[in-house]
C-alpha positions in Angstrom: 120.9 115.5 151.7 120.4 116.2 148.5 122.7 113.8 147.6 121.5 111.0 149.7 118.2 111.7 148.2 119.9 111.6 144.6 121.3 108.5 145.6 118.6 106.7 146.9 116.3 107.9 143.4 118.9 105.7 141.7 119.4 103.1 143.5 115.7 102.1 143.9 115.5 103.3 139.7 118.2 100.4 139.4 116.1 98.3 141.7 113.1 98.2 139.4 114.7 98.1 136.3 116.2 95.1 137.3 112.8 93.8 138.3 111.5 95.0 135.1 114.4 93.1 133.5 114.0 90.2 135.0 109.8 90.0 134.6 110.9 90.5 131.2 113.0 87.5 130.6 110.5 85.8 132.6 107.4 86.7 129.8 110.1 85.7 127.0 110.9 82.4 128.3 107.4 81.5 129.0 106.3 82.5 125.8 109.3 81.2 123.9 108.5 77.6 125.3 104.3 78.4 124.4 105.6 79.2 120.7 108.1 75.9 120.6 104.3 73.9 121.6 102.1 75.9 118.9 105.1 74.8 116.7 104.6 71.2 117.2 101.3 71.1 117.4 100.9 72.5 113.6 103.9 70.1 112.3 101.5 67.7 113.6 98.8 69.2 111.9 100.6 69.1 108.3 101.0 65.5 108.6 97.8 64.8 109.7 96.4 67.2 106.7 98.7 65.5 104.3 97.9 62.2 105.3 94.2 63.4 104.7 94.7 65.0 101.0 96.6 61.4 100.3 93.5 59.3 101.9 91.1 61.4 99.3 93.1 61.7 96.4 92.7 57.4 96.9 89.5 57.6 97.6 88.4 59.9 94.9 90.6 57.7 92.2 88.3 56.8 89.3 88.7 53.3 89.3 87.7 53.1 93.3 84.3 55.0 91.6 83.9 52.6 88.9 84.5 49.8 91.5 82.5 51.0 94.1 79.7 51.8 91.6 79.9 48.2 90.4 80.2 46.5 93.3 77.7 48.6 95.6 75.3 49.7 93.2 75.0 47.9 91.0 76.0 49.6 87.9 77.2 48.9 84.4 77.8 50.9 81.6 74.8 50.8 79.3 75.0 48.3 76.0 74.0 49.6 72.1 70.7 48.8 72.7 70.4 50.8 76.3 71.8 54.1 74.9 68.8 57.0 73.5 70.2 59.8 71.9 67.9 63.1 72.7 67.2 65.1 69.8 66.2 69.0 70.6 
């Protein structure tokens, strides 16, 4: 009788262990798919960030700022007679 009980307990333990392994493998696959998706999103964001840095460098270029100041704001460099030096 004890032998049958021990055998039954061992079979239940093996089945429970097998179910736990199946569940763990399933979770691993789900998390791996999520990791892959997030890595793709990260890569796309890195590409966008690089493009934005390039765009920012273009807009902040000195020639571009000078051009916008002259065309849109009507700014120009002062002539010799327009420069005033303030003494303390």
